[in-house]
C-alpha positions as CSV (number, residue, x, y, z in Angstrom):
1,M,-41.8,211.5,7.5
2,M,-40.5,208.8,5.2
3,E,-41.1,206.2,8.0
4,W,-44.8,207.1,8.0
5,V,-45.1,206.8,4.2
6,R,-43.2,203.3,4.4
7,L,-45.7,202.4,7.2
8,L,-48.7,203.4,5.3
9,V,-47.6,201.5,2.1
10,S,-46.8,198.5,4.2
11,A,-50.2,198.6,5.9
12,V,-52.0,199.0,2.5
13,L,-50.1,195.9,1.1
14,L,-50.8,193.8,4.2
15,F,-54.4,194.8,4.3
16,S,-54.7,194.0,0.6
17,G,-53.2,190.6,1.2
18,L,-55.5,190.0,4.0
19,L,-58.6,190.9,1.8
20,I,-57.4,188.6,-0.9
21,F,-57.0,185.8,1.7
22,V,-60.6,186.4,3.0
23,A,-61.9,186.4,-0.6
24,A,-60.2,183.0,-1.3
25,A,-61.6,181.6,1.9
26,V,-65.1,182.8,0.9
27,G,-64.6,181.4,-2.6
28,V,-63.5,178.0,-1.2
29,N,-66.6,177.8,1.0
30,K,-69.1,179.2,-1.6
31,F,-68.3,177.0,-4.6
32,K,-69.8,173.5,-4.8
33,R,-67.4,171.6,-7.1
34,A,-64.0,170.7,-5.8
35,L,-62.2,172.0,-9.1
36,N,-63.7,175.5,-8.5
37,R,-62.6,175.5,-4.8
38,I,-59.1,174.5,-5.8
39,H,-59.1,177.3,-8.4
40,A,-60.1,179.9,-5.8
41,A,-57.7,178.6,-3.2
42,A,-54.7,178.5,-5.6
43,L,-55.3,182.1,-7.0
44,G,-55.9,183.5,-3.5
45,D,-52.8,181.9,-2.0
46,T,-50.4,183.1,-4.7
47,L,-51.7,186.6,-4.9
48,G,-52.2,186.9,-1.2
49,I,-48.8,185.7,-0.3
50,L,-47.3,188.1,-2.7
51,F,-49.0,191.3,-1.1
52,M,-48.3,190.1,2.4
53,T,-44.6,189.5,1.6
54,L,-44.3,192.8,-0.2
55,G,-45.9,194.6,2.8
56,L,-43.4,192.9,5.2
57,V,-40.5,193.8,2.9
58,V,-41.5,197.5,2.7
59,W,-41.9,197.5,6.5
60,K,-38.6,196.0,7.4
61,G,-36.5,197.3,4.4
62,I,-34.4,195.5,2.0
63,G,-32.0,193.0,3.8
64,V,-31.3,189.4,4.3
65,A,-34.8,188.8,5.8
66,S,-36.5,190.3,2.8
67,L,-34.5,188.0,0.6
68,K,-35.7,185.1,2.7
69,L,-39.3,186.2,2.4
70,L,-39.0,186.5,-1.4
71,L,-37.6,183.0,-1.5
72,V,-40.7,181.8,0.3
73,V,-42.9,183.5,-2.2
74,L,-40.9,181.9,-5.0
75,F,-41.4,178.5,-3.3
76,F,-45.1,179.1,-3.0
77,W,-45.3,180.2,-6.6
78,L,-43.7,176.9,-7.7
79,A,-45.4,174.5,-5.3
80,S,-49.0,175.8,-5.2
81,P,-49.8,175.2,-8.9
82,V,-48.1,171.8,-8.9
83,A,-50.1,170.8,-5.7
84,G,-53.3,172.3,-7.2
85,H,-52.8,170.5,-10.5
86,M,-52.1,167.1,-8.6
87,I,-55.3,167.4,-6.4
88,S,-57.5,168.4,-9.4
89,R,-56.1,165.6,-11.4
90,L,-57.1,163.3,-8.6
91,E,-60.6,164.8,-8.4
92,V,-61.1,164.3,-12.2
93,M,-59.9,160.7,-12.0
94,T,-62.2,159.7,-9.0
95,D,-65.3,161.8,-9.6
96,E,-67.8,159.9,-11.8
97,D,-70.2,162.9,-12.2
98,L,-67.7,165.5,-13.1
99,G,-68.7,165.5,-16.8
100,E,-72.3,166.3,-16.0
101,I,-73.6,169.8,-16.2
102,E,-75.8,171.0,-13.6
103,V,-78.8,172.9,-15.0
104,E,-81.3,174.8,-12.8
105,H,-85.0,174.5,-13.9
106,R,-87.1,177.4,-13.1
107,E,-90.8,177.3,-13.2
108,D,-91.5,181.0,-13.1
109,I,-90.3,181.7,-16.6
């Protein structure tokens, strides 16, 4: 009975991670500005990898493999914000129109 509970919790965590990754992919494709895309990708990566790793740890149990998975999550949590910051800084330095605000004009008001 306990194995079924562990399998169910693992499946819920893995499915949640998958949904977060899909939402991040939709956000990356939906947003127009590069900084918004980077923000969606960075948040989706860190949260999605956490849920996926927790699902795998629950599924396989505590052991050396789960320690390795948690070290991978730690690496992602350290590397992803730094990479996102460097890419966004490059975007700010190279985009001339970044300071302009886009305003939609509606005629039917």
